[in-house]
TIDRENNU-104626 format. One record per residue: x, y, z negated of N, C-alpha, C in turn; residue in one letter. Coordinates in steps of 0.02 Angstrom, whole numbers, plus 50000, padded with zeros to 5 digits. Each point is the difference from the previous one (the first is absolute). Example, Ala and Ser with C-alpha at 12.3 -4.5 7.8 and 13.67 -1.06 7.14 Angstrom:
506604971649610499555005950000500455006050000A 499825005350036500425005949997499615005549963S 
% end
This chain:
539355453444134499685002750068500454999950062M 499884996850051500414998850053499805005750053A 500705004950015500015003150059500084995350060G 500155005950041500284997350080500754996250004P 500395001549950500604997249976499994992449956E 499454999449975499944995449955499865001849918G 500044995749968499905001749924500655000749963I 500075006049983500605002949959499994996349932R 500724999149999500224994649930500595003349955I 500045005450025500755004049956500205002750060G 500675003149973500545004850022500644997049991S 500525000650039500674999549993500595005150032V 500315005949960500395003250037499575006450018L 499514999749966499445006250016499524997950065G 500124994850031499644996550078499554995349959V 499325001650035499434995549971500104992450041P 499694995949953500054992450038499234998950002I 499744997250052499524997450015500004993450027F 499414996049987499954992950008499425000450063V 500014996350063499275000350035499594993649979Q 499435000349998499504995949969500074992350025P 500145001150071500164991550030500544999849960V 500465000749980500684997549958499794994149959W 499515001949969499754995549940499764993950025F 499785000150063499884993050046500544996650013L 500375003150025500594996850015500454996249949I 500005003649934500324996649955499714993149988V 499175000150006499884994749968500114995250053I 499794999750054500174996050085500874997749968L 500545004749995500704995549980499884996749964I 499775002549933500104996249944499684991550002A 499295000150049499554995650001500464994550066A 500455002750033500434997450043500584996049963S 500205004749947500724997349976499864995549949F 499405000349957499834995349964500084992549992G 500064995950057500224993450004500464998050001P 500655005950020500635000350005500415001349927E 499515002349965500115000549923499894992449953V 499464997750026499784993149983500564994750018E 500215000150065500574995850005500584999949991R 500255007649976500565000549955500074999249925Q 499395000349988499885000949921499464994849964V 500094992350039499444995449976499685000849928P 500345002249949499644999449934499365004950005S 500025004950039499525005550011499254997250000L 499445001749991499534998950010499785003350052N 499444999550035499655004050064500125005749975H 499625004449954499805006949995500665002849982T 500434996749957500715003749977500465002050069A 500024994550049500474999850053499645009350032A 499364997550009499955007650032499965007349974Y 500014998849919500065005549963500735002150018V 500534994749990500695001550032500165003150064V 499584997450036500175001850081499635007949990S 499575000849962499745007850005500575004649966L 500404996949974500385005749952500675000650030I 500074993650043500535000550058499915006250055F 499284999450032499775004750039500135008549984V 499774998649928499985008049966500705002149995L 500554995749978500485001649998500425001450086L 499814996450043500355002250053499745005850021L 499295003250009499755006450010500485004449951Y 500134997649943500315005349944500815001950038G 500084993850032500825001450035499885004050049S 499344999350040499845004950057500085006349993V 499685002149940499955007749956500615001749983L 500684997049994500545001449981500365002150054V 499814994750050500265002950081499815005650015H 499345001950000499725007450018500285004449968E 500134999749928500365004849954500605001050029I 500294996050007500854999750033500055006950059S 499414998050052500015005150047499705006949987H 499675000549925499605007649978500685003149979V 500444995349961500495004149961500545002350040A 500254996450051500395002550040499705005350041V 499455000250034499715003550032499945009449956A 499804998049956500115005849939500605002949986K 500414993849985500745003150000500415003950056A 499655000550053500205003250057499565005750013L 499565000649964499545006050000499344999750053G 499904994150016499384999150036499444998249957M 499445001450031499294999649966499784993250010Q 499664998049950499634993850008499275001049973V 499544997150042499275002650003499814994049941R 500114993550000499624995149955500444993350038R 499934996849947500064990850013499384997149992I 500004995250056499204996250002500324992950008V 499694995949971499994992149977499564997450061L 499994996850049499564997650049499954992750010Q 499734997250051500144993050027500634996950002L 500295004450031500764996750020500545004049969L 500105001849932500385001649946499685007449980G 500515006150028500095003949994500095006150034G 499815006449986500435005450059500045007549951V 500515002950021500215005649957499915004950060S 499485005550006499735005150035500665005649979E 500465001250037500615003049996499925005650049I 500125006849993499985005150037500635003050019V 500184999850081500865002350006499725006650026E 500655004149992499785005450017500264999450094E 499675003650039500104999550050500585005350042V 500604997150045499934993850039500364994349940P 500065001049950500374994949945500754998350013G 500224995749970500814996750008499804992650004K 500484997450041500134993050003500214997049944A 500665004149969500084996449937499625000649948S 499485004949990499584999749942499524993950000R 499724998950073499574994250014500454994249995E 500564999049999500464993150000499954999049921F 499965005349943500284997749942499244999149977L 499665002550009499094998549974499954993250018V 500174999850063499784992350032500294994849981A 500734999350001500444995849962499964997249933V 499755005349960499784997949923499434994849999V 499714998250038499384995249997500204993949983G 500304997450073500334992949997500474999349941P 500345003949983500564999249958499665000249946M 499495003849978499824998049917499594993250015T 499664996950041499784994850013500434993149984S 500555002050038500724996149991500144997649936L 500025006749956500314999949929499534996749955L 499285001850016499484994549965500144992950027L 500054999550035499964991950026500594997249961G 500625003650015500754997649955499834998049943A 499735006349946500115000749945499424992849976V 499494998550046499384995549977500504992650025G 500355000450043500314993850010500514997249940W 500355005449981500464998549942499724998349935V 499275003449994499714998349939499934992349999I 499604998150061499724994150021500524995149974A 500524999450031500534995349984500204997949922K 499785006449958500074996949926499374997649978G 499694998950040499184996749961500014993350020L 499454998049967500064991850001499464999550070T 500194995550049499784997950062499114996349951D 499595002050045499264997049987499605003349937G 500295006349985499635003549951499715006250033T 499555002149959499395005050036500645006850015V 500295000949955500495006450010500564998650059A 500254994249997500504999150063499535000450070W 499464997750001499414998750063500045009450020V 499765003049948499825006750007500595005850015I 500574997649966500455002850022500444999350062V 499994993150038500334997750044499525002150055Q 499525000450010499405001550043500015007350003E 500125004449948499935006750001500855001850035F 500414994849980500605003850053500234997650060A 499484994650024500224997850060499425004850048I 499445002749969499535003250048500245009150008A 500445000249954500345008549999500734998050051N 500314994649993500544998950059499594999150056L 499484997550019499484999750065499945007950037F 499695002349939499765006950013500575004350024V 500585000249963500595003350013500454999650080A 499704993250021500294998650048499665000550051A 499304999449998499475001350056499865008350024F 500165002349913499915007350009500565004750045N 500684994150001500445003350028500155000250068A 499414996250042499934998850061500195007350026L 500295000450066499825005350039499645003150045P 499284998349961499645004350051499205003849962G 499895004850031499605004149959499334996049979L 499455002349949500205004049973500494996749929P 500294994849989500334997949947500725004849983L 500145000449948500585003249977500474997850057D 500354993850004500454999250036499915003650079G 499365001350032499895004050052500275005949992G 499745003949943500215008749982500734997949976R 500254995649981500775001650013500275000150072V 499774993750014500225000750084499905006350025F 499445001850003499785006350043500495005549969R 500125001949930500595003849973500644999150034A 500174994450004500504998450050500195000550062V 499495000550040499885000850057499815009150027L 499755002149939499885007149997500595003849979W 500504997449970500825003049987500305000050075R 500134994950030500264997050054499855003350048V 499495000750022499855002250066499665008749979F 499985002649937499705005949993499265001650021N 499724994250003499295000850035499644995849949N 499545003049947499454994449964499504996750035K 499825003150066499524998150036500204992750040T 500585001250034500244992250021499934996549940R 500225001049942500164993849943499464999349986G 499325003249988499394996749979499724996450048T 500035002650069499794994450076500364992549982L 500595000449991500464993549998499684993949936V 500005004249949499854996649927499324998750018A 499465004250029499464997050003499794995050048G 500454999050064499814994350040500404993949968W 500355001749962500454994949956499224996949951V 499755003849981499464998349930499454997250038G 499945000750081499454997050017500354991950002R 500645000250034500234993450014499834995549940A 500225002849940499944997149940499334997049983L 499585004650008499174997249997499874993950056A 500345000250053499874993650035500294995149972I 500644999749982500224995449966499554998249932G 499765002849967499704997249934499494996950022V 499555002050059499324996750033500354992250009V 500454999650042500324994050028500204995249932L 500135002349951500224996049945499484998749962I 499265005649998499564997849959499564993950041A 500064998850071499604995150030500424994050016I 500635000650008500504993949995500374997049963G 500295003849954500244998049930500024992349971K 500194996249993499924994449969500155000349917P 499514998049961500194999349920499735007649983G 499985000549934500025006349972499345002850018G 500075006949991499375003950000499645000150083W 500584996350049499494999850061499374995649996G 500044995149972499474994949992499505001649969Q 500065006349947499335001949975499585004250036S 499354999449999499725006350029499965006049973T 500165000549945500095008149958500755000550023F 500604996549990500485001150015500195002050069G 499554998350066499935001550052499735006050017S 499545001749970499545003350011500255006849975L 500444999649946500415005349963500675003050037Y 500324995250036500504999850034499715003550081L 499484998750004499915004250070499675007649982I 499715001049937499745007849988500795001849984F 500634997449988500485002149992500265003750075I 499924995550040500285000950072499485004550028A 499315002649982499575004450013500205005949981W 500174999749933500415006949961500445003450037F 500494994850022500725002950020499755002150063L 499674996650044499885003050075499755006149991W 499445000949953499625007149992500575006049996A 500214997649952500335006049973500565001650029N 500334995450041500575001050034499725004350072A 499374997750025499715004050055500015007349973S 499425001049946500065006049973500775004850006I 500444996349966500855001750014500105002250064A 499864996150033500135001750073499775006850043I 499264998949989499475006550014500175006349978A 500334999149932500185006549967500675002950031Q 500384995150027500725001250014500015002550084A 499344998950030499855004150073499605006149982K 499815001049942499725006249994500585004049985V 500314997849960500695003049977500335003950051A 500234994650059500225002350058499585003750042G 499355002149991499615004350046499945007249962V 500044998849931499875007949963500375006250002L 500554997950041500495006650019499825003250063P 499664996150035499445001950069499525003150001R 499764999149930499065003849996500125007149983L 499705003750036500135006750011499345003250007D 499725003449939499315000949986499815004650070I 500405005250019499925005050060499854997050073R 500304993750001499874995850054499404996150023T 499844998249925499344994849979499435004650011L 500005005949963499445003750001499595002250042M 499295000249992499555004350055500015005549993R 499895003450077499845006949981499215001449979R 499925004949969499345001549957499665004150031A 499375001549988499505006750025499585000449930M 500195008749979499705000549938499235002350022S 499604997549961499265002450005499655003749929V 499435002950014499625001849946499584995449981T 499714997849932499704996049974499304998550019A 499815005450056499175000750006500164998150070E 500414999850049500094997450073499714994750005L 499494999850052499844992450027500604995750011P 499964994550009500494994650004500105000850085V 499434998550038500125001250059500325005850039S 499915006249971500375005650007500794999349982E 500144998049952500734998949968500304994750031A 499684994050038500354995450051500295004150051V 499345002550025500135005350073500635004349975R 500025001549951500685006250016500584996449969R 500164996249957500494994450016500014996050051A 499834998850047500114998250064500355004150043R 499705006949999500215004050039500835002449974E 500065001449931500595001149978500594991449988A 499724995850027500344993750003500284998749933D 499584999549949499934996249942499644995649986A 500414995149953499634992849977499685001349939R 500095006049958499734998949922499535007549986A 499464998649952499885005249985500145001549927L 500095006749973500025001149944499655006349976V 499524998649938499605005749993500325005949954V 499875005750026500305005849945499595002849980V 500015004949947499695003149964500105008350035D 499685005449955499925006750045500525002149991S 500634998049954500685001149985500514996650056L 499674995650047500474997750034500264991949966G 499874997749943500304995949971499644994550002K 500494995050010499584990350011499534999749949P 499344999150018499674995649954499634993349991S 500014998050070499924993250008500304997450076G 499944995049985500414995150076499424994550031L 499835002950068499674994650033500134995650032V 499884991749971500404994350043499634999450069S 500434996850030499904998950071499464995949997E 500144994249957499364994750000499445002749993A 500045005549942499215002349983499535003950059A 500585004050040499705003550067499704992550064V 500424997249999499974994050049499274996549977N 499874999049935499434996049963499325003550032A 500065007849998499425005149998499864997450083L 499234999949997499824999450068499965006350031P 500285000650081500105007650014499295003950004E 499604995450011499365005549988499795002949948Q 500354998149951499955002749940500405004049975R 500595001850037500485004349980499965006150000Q 499515003250041499865008850009499594999849923P 499724995949982499735001549927500174998849941W 500794996850006500174998549937500685005049998V 500075003649928500545004350008500624993849965A 500615004150023500614996649983500174997749926V 499775005149949499944999049940499794994349961S 499434997850054499584992849971500554995250003D 500384999550051500544995650027500575000249962L 500285006049979500504999849951500244997649941A 500554998449989500244997149927500325005449971R 499905001449933500485006249957500564997550017P 500585003650002500675002050007500364998149935V 499884994949957500444999049948500804999849997D 500175001649949500834999949986500284994550034P 499864993750008500174995450025500054998350079G 499525003550019500005001650071500355004950045L 500325002849961500535005250028500674999349999V 500194998850064500914997750004500215006950036L 500625000649981500445003850017500404999050058R 500265004950034500284998050083500804997449979T 500195000749930500664997549974499844992849978D 499524996749992499814994849993500224994550062M 500604997049990500214995450052500294993949981N 499824994350034500374994449971499714996549949G 500274998449949499804997349937499485005349975E 500315005649972499365002749986499425001750033A 499895000450063499364997750020499684994450005L 500344994349994499674994250004499745000449910L 500485002149968499694998749922499365004749983N 499905004850048499515004849972499294997650039A 500094996550033499434997050052499784995249961V 500544995349977499774993549959499615002749940Q 500345005449971499655002149930499295001649992A 499855002950095499165002349981499704998250081T 499944993649994499614996850060499475004150034P 500165003150050499445002350049500054998450080A 499315004550036500254999050064500325004950037T 499965006849966500425005950021500245003849938E 500585003950021500325004549945500235005650044Y 499935004749940500045007750036500855000949993L 500215003050054500845002350000500025007249979V 500415001549952500065007949993500724999650025V 500245009749997500784999749986500315001349931D 500425002149990500105002149926499735005649978Q 499755003050018499485006849981499244999750006V 499744992050025499424998249997499505001450055G 500395002250052499715002150074499784994450032A 499564999150015499644991450047500504999950074L 500314995349990500504996850065499644994250033C 499564996249988499644995450035499644994149941G 499814995550022499674994049960500474993550024V 500044995849955500364993450006499434994250001L 499854997150045499764994150011500274994149972A 499734996249932500324994650001500064993050049R 499634999850041500104996450068500465001750044I 500295006850001500495000850046500744997949951D 499805001449946500694996949957500034993849997L 499434995649998500024993250010500494996950065I 499735005050061500124997350057500685001750010A 500225006049969500985002049988500304993149974A 499714997749951500364993349968499884995450037L 499464997550038499864996450050500524999550053Q 500155004850014500295001450072500714998649984A 500124999749938500814999249972500164993150007A 499464996650010499984991649988499824996349938G 499585006149948499774996249953499144998450017L 499924991949980499344997650002499744998949912R 
% end
């Protein structure tokens, strides 16, 4: 059964391996596009056999992609890092590695550089084996194309733009030189965007080869989209990382008015205005917060009905994920908000006393004011 990650096909080094369902379609399309080339190189094969050989080649190619990802995982685990999963997808594979914050440039360098090196080694081994086989045979075609494909993957993946391994290596180098991961990410991200534009130009203008086939051109354009989208994500995350140290929950939270559950909305709003408070928190008989009244809910209630509706009717229960502490700043604050999406959050101090309410819209405004769009 397929989950959000895809279909689980096994595990290696304790890390689960998943395959996205669309991967099977890509395998078929690549095999179909490579079939005519097999027929050309091995004329003795009939039409069906040529496509079977083509499919074998594609499966071996993705097998090498898996080996590539396993190399990342092996180095990451050797360095004590956590790896959530390996996912085989449309454009190859990805290893979801969790690095400690703030991480180290040397660790990222080692984890990233081993990928292209593995593909280079596989390509070199395949090339040596192909030299010992007879030209025009099925084995020769499979091994030679396997070698060429891995050498290409090694070269392309080593390009210094995110999200490629070479981009991660480049970022690690800049990170070490400038002692600033954010700057390294921004530079490597923009290089990744430039590479995406270059791939598009190749797809629409390169004479010969895949550039002339509809599938080949579309595949290259899809690669370009993948590069641009993920480079853009990296740039956005870098901007967020630059802003995080300035996110202070005490400066972002709104002053809150404590009200009892049975109080009419109109009276609660009147008291809040007099106290210059912009948030309502329902408390029980012991003064413990039990509900949050969203600003949107109050604004949506017609003014003529507010005297007849109790604030408890508009309140959302204060679940654990909606409670933030005053010492939650920077990345901890952002992670907490992302873990439990809501419009408002209760802010308390270390002993649980009410301090205010954080509105998600205020957090977003702070990020946008820092230049994040």
